[in-house]
C-alpha positions in Angstrom: 5.5 102.8 127.7 5.8 105.2 124.7 7.5 107.9 126.8 10.1 105.4 128.1 10.8 104.3 124.5 11.2 107.9 123.3 13.6 108.5 126.3 15.5 105.5 125.1 15.6 107.0 121.6 17.0 110.1 123.0 19.9 108.2 124.5 20.3 106.3 121.3 20.5 109.5 119.4 23.3 110.6 121.7 25.5 107.9 120.1 24.7 104.9 122.2 24.8 101.6 120.4 21.1 100.7 120.9 19.9 102.8 117.9 18.7 99.7 116.0 17.1 98.2 119.1 15.0 101.3 119.5 13.7 101.0 115.9 13.1 97.3 116.2 11.1 97.6 119.4 8.9 100.3 117.9 7.5 98.1 115.2 4.9 96.7 117.4 3.7 100.1 118.8 0.8 101.6 116.9 1.4 105.1 115.5 5.2 104.9 115.6 7.0 104.7 112.3 10.5 103.6 111.6 11.2 106.7 109.5 10.1 109.0 112.3 12.3 107.3 114.8 15.3 107.5 112.5 14.6 111.2 111.8 14.5 111.8 115.6 17.8 109.9 116.1 19.4 111.8 113.2 18.2 115.2 114.5 19.4 114.5 118.0 22.8 113.4 116.6 23.1 116.7 114.6 22.1 118.7 117.7 24.7 117.0 119.8 27.4 117.5 117.2 26.4 121.2 116.8 26.6 121.6 120.6 30.0 120.0 120.7 31.3 122.1 117.9 30.0 125.3 119.5 31.5 124.3 122.9 34.9 123.6 121.3 34.8 127.1 119.6 33.9 128.8 122.9 36.7 127.0 124.8 39.3 127.4 122.1 38.7 131.1 121.3 39.9 132.7 124.5 43.1 130.7 124.4 44.0 131.6 120.8 47.4 133.1 120.2 46.0 136.5 119.1 44.0 136.9 122.2 46.8 135.8 124.5 49.2 138.2 122.8 46.8 141.1 123.1 46.4 140.5 126.8 50.1 140.1 127.3 50.7 143.5 125.7 48.2 145.4 127.7 50.6 145.9 130.6 53.3 147.0 128.3 50.9 149.5 126.6 50.0 150.9 130.0 53.7 151.2 131.0 54.6 152.9 127.8 51.6 155.3 128.1 52.7 156.2 131.7 56.2 157.1 130.4 54.7 159.2 127.6 52.4 161.0 130.1 55.4 161.8 132.3 57.2 163.1 129.2 54.4 165.6 128.4 53.6 166.5 132.1 55.2 169.6 133.6 57.0 170.5 130.4 59.5 167.6 130.7 61.8 167.6 127.7 61.2 164.9 125.1 64.9 163.8 125.1 64.9 163.1 128.8 62.6 160.1 128.7 63.3 158.9 125.1 65.8 156.3 126.4 63.0 154.9 128.5 60.6 154.7 125.6 63.3 153.1 123.5 63.9 150.5 126.3 60.2 149.7 126.4 60.3 149.3 122.6 63.0 146.6 123.1 60.8 144.9 125.6 57.9 144.9 123.1 60.1 143.4 120.4 61.0 140.5 122.7 57.5 140.1 123.9 56.2 139.8 120.3 58.8 137.2 119.5 57.8 135.1 122.6 61.2 135.5 124.2 60.2 135.6 127.9 63.8 135.5 129.3 64.7 138.5 127.1 61.5 140.4 128.2 62.6 139.8 131.8 66.2 141.1 131.2 65.1 144.1 129.2 62.3 145.0 131.7 64.8 144.8 134.6 67.1 147.0 132.6 64.3 149.5 132.4 63.9 149.4 136.2 67.7 149.8 136.7 67.4 152.9 134.5 64.7 154.3 136.7 66.6 153.5 139.9 69.8 155.2 138.6 67.7 158.2 137.4 69.4 157.9 134.0 69.1 160.9 131.6 68.7 163.1 134.6 65.0 162.4 135.3 63.6 163.7 138.6 63.2 161.5 141.7 59.5 162.0 141.6 59.1 160.9 138.0 61.4 157.9 138.5 59.6 156.8 141.7 56.2 157.1 140.0 57.2 155.1 137.0 59.0 152.5 139.2 55.9 152.0 141.4 53.6 151.9 138.4 55.9 149.2 136.9 55.3 147.0 139.9 51.5 147.5 139.6 51.2 146.7 135.8 54.1 144.4 134.9 53.4 140.6 135.4 55.8 139.1 138.0 57.2 136.7 135.4 58.7 139.7 133.5 60.5 141.5 136.3 62.4 141.1 139.6 59.6 141.6 142.1 62.1 141.7 145.0 63.4 145.1 144.1 59.8 146.5 144.4 59.1 144.7 147.6 62.2 146.1 149.2 61.1 149.6 148.2 57.5 149.1 149.2 58.4 147.7 152.7 59.0 151.3 153.8 55.4 152.2 152.8 53.7 149.6 155.1 51.1 150.6 157.6 52.7 151.8 160.8 55.9 152.9 159.0 56.8 156.5 159.8 56.0 158.8 156.9 58.7 161.0 155.5 
């Protein structure tokens, strides 16, 4: 009977309206004091409140604006790094790829301002630059950057169809060039 009552106190401590009933029914049980029951109820209430607070912090933390922004910038950091690597690779002149770095800086500015449509437009302009081989970059460099762009850039920020058309020639069974 005492175990059932303590189980009832546990439920009462979780915010159920029978807190008073648990105390009142304990008066006739030898060895159970009203103060002890109230302390148990209070401790259980604090424990439940602490768990709820901790759970809300855990749930809210990954969705915070700083974490989201950092994750959203990872792909852009990777794309910028790829351009910089191509710039230093094989003695490529700095000026040749500087328009591409500048275009990615425009993309970053729009991304930081939360302007998704502008990110889409400026990222597609970057891809147009690669397709047109602007500034005289080689076909190999342009193709590598274009393909990498498809891999790292979220679909919401670029026209995926231009990549799919290009990649359709690389499907299994397609003749290699």
